[in-house]
N, C-alpha and C positions, 0 to 999 in steps of 0.2 A: 901616472902617464899611461896612455893607451896607444896601441899601434894598430892601424888599419892598413892591411895589405891588399891592394887591388890588383888582381891578376890580369895579365894580358901579354901581348908581344910588342916589342919596340919597332919603330919605323913606320913611315907613311903607308906602306903596303898593307899594314894590319890595322890602321887607325880606326876604321869604321867597320870592322868585322865583328861577328857575333861573339867570338872568343874574347874580345876586348871590352865587353860591356862593363866589367869591373872598373876599367880605367875611366870610363865615362862618369861613373859615380864619384870617383876620386876627383876628377876634374871639376865636377859640379860643386863639391865641397870647397875646393880651392877657390873657385870663382865666387862663391857666396861670401867667403872670408876676405876677398880682395887680396889674396896672397899670390905667391908664385912658387914654381917648382925649382928645386936646387938639384943640379945633376951631380951625382956621385959615380964612382967607378961601376957599380953594378945595380944602381937604382936611382930613380928620381925621388926626392923626399920633400916634404913640406911640413913644418911644425907650426901648429896653430892651436888656439884655444876655442873650445866649443862650450856652449851653455853659459856664457858670461852674462851676468846681471848685476844690478846695483848691489854692491857689497859682496858679490860672489865672483871669484876669479875665473870660474869655469874649469874645465878639464883640459889639461895639455894632451894633445894628440899628435902623433907622428903618422902622417900619410906616406905610404910607400908604393911606388910603381916599379916592380922589378924590371931591369933591363937585360935580364939573363935569358930571355925567351921562356915560354911557359913551362917547359919540362924541367927547367932548373930554377924555378921560383924560390925554392928553399934556400938556395945559395945566396940570395939577396936578403931574404926576410930573417932567417934564423940568426945570422951574425948581429943584426940590429937589435933583436931581442936580447941577445947576450950583452951587447955593448951598453944598453940602457938598463940592464938588470931587470928585465921584465919576465913575467911568467907566461905560460900558455894561456892563462885566464885573462891576460891583458891584450890578447890578439883577436882581431876580427879579420877574417879573409872574405873579400868580396869577389865572387866568382860567377861565371856563367854556369848554367845547369841544363845539360842536354836532355835530361829526363823529365823536366818540367815544361809545360806549354808556355809559349811566349806570352808574357803578361802576368805570369804567376811569380810571386816572390815569397821566399821562405827564410826563416831564421832558425838556426838550430845550434846545439852544442855537440861537438864530437861526431862520431860516426866514421865510416869508411870514406875513402876518396871518391867512390862512385865513378871511377874512370877518368876523373878530372886530373890531368897529369901535374898541374901546378900544385894542387892540394896534396897529391901523392908525394911530391918531392918535399913539401913542407913537413908532412907527417914523418917521412923517412929521416930527415935531418934533425927535426925537433924531438923525435923519439916518443911522441904522444899524439893521439887523435883529439885530445881534450881541449879544443879551442873553438871559438864561435865561427859560424859561417853565415854569410848573407848570400843566398843563392838566387840568381835571377834567371828565370826560365827563358830559353832560346828555342825550345821545341826540338823534337827529333826531325831529321831531314825527310823530305818526301821519299816515297818508296823508290828504291833503286839508286838512291844517291848516297855516296860514301860519307859517313859522319865526319871523317877527318877533313874532307873537302867542305862540308856544310859549315863547320864551326869557323872556318877561315873565309867564308863568303860574306859579302857586304849586305847590309840591311836593304830590303826593298823599300821603294818610295812610300808605299802605303803603310809601312811599319814605323815611319819616322815619328808620327805624332804619339802613338802609344809608347814608343821607345823613350821619348822625352819624358812622358809621365812616369814610366817605370824608373828611369834614372833619377828623377826628382824624388820619388818616394824612397828609392834606395838610399839617397843621401840623407833624407829625413831619418830613416831607420838606423843608419850608421851613427848619426848624431845622437839619437836617443840611447843606443847601445853604449856609446862612449861616456855619456853624462849620467845615465840613469840605470844602466845595466841591461843584461840580456832579457830578463823577464819582462821588464817594462817595454822593451823594443818588440818582443814577441807579442805582448798583449795588444799593441797598437798596429803592428804591421805584418805579423806572421800570416801566411796564406792570403795576402793581398792579391786580388785577381782582377786584372784590368781587361780581361777578355769580354767581348760584347755578350750581354745576356741574351739567351734565346727568346724569340717573340712568343707570347702566350698563344696557345691554341685557340682557334675560334670555335 
């Protein structure tokens, strides 16, 4: 069994904000499976199987959207790991990444939290950094704008199409991680870049 924790904030106010891009990926996985979310005290969860084929049962996956607000994400994620007797190696955290440009996706194992408070709290309560991350770039804010305000801002209309592509690829990458492992997911999706290519010089 694998656990995919998608970070974000609960409530309609935050639904379409940059900080909640992880939730969009989880919602896409649930939509593809024709499943639904189950509300628990501190998280919404969905148990499904990925990678099913003829004669193959697929991998059981627990999707988790913490309802604790971003800064307390570990409070929802770590008890579920304990309850299902899962290790840190069974965990993928899907997060926004302020330090990557919008449209860039990275997969990595371990490392520091990089200022992402949800990841920070998971590391604190789990007692290790050694879990996989799917990082979706949301870009640094324009000059003079507070990063805390930026991550809670909504997507611009012109960002909607590339956002949909990024979310879809994020769901693909999470599925490969769950069924084939981190190396396979990295080989296919690490450093995926949806930014427009510069026009060649004339």
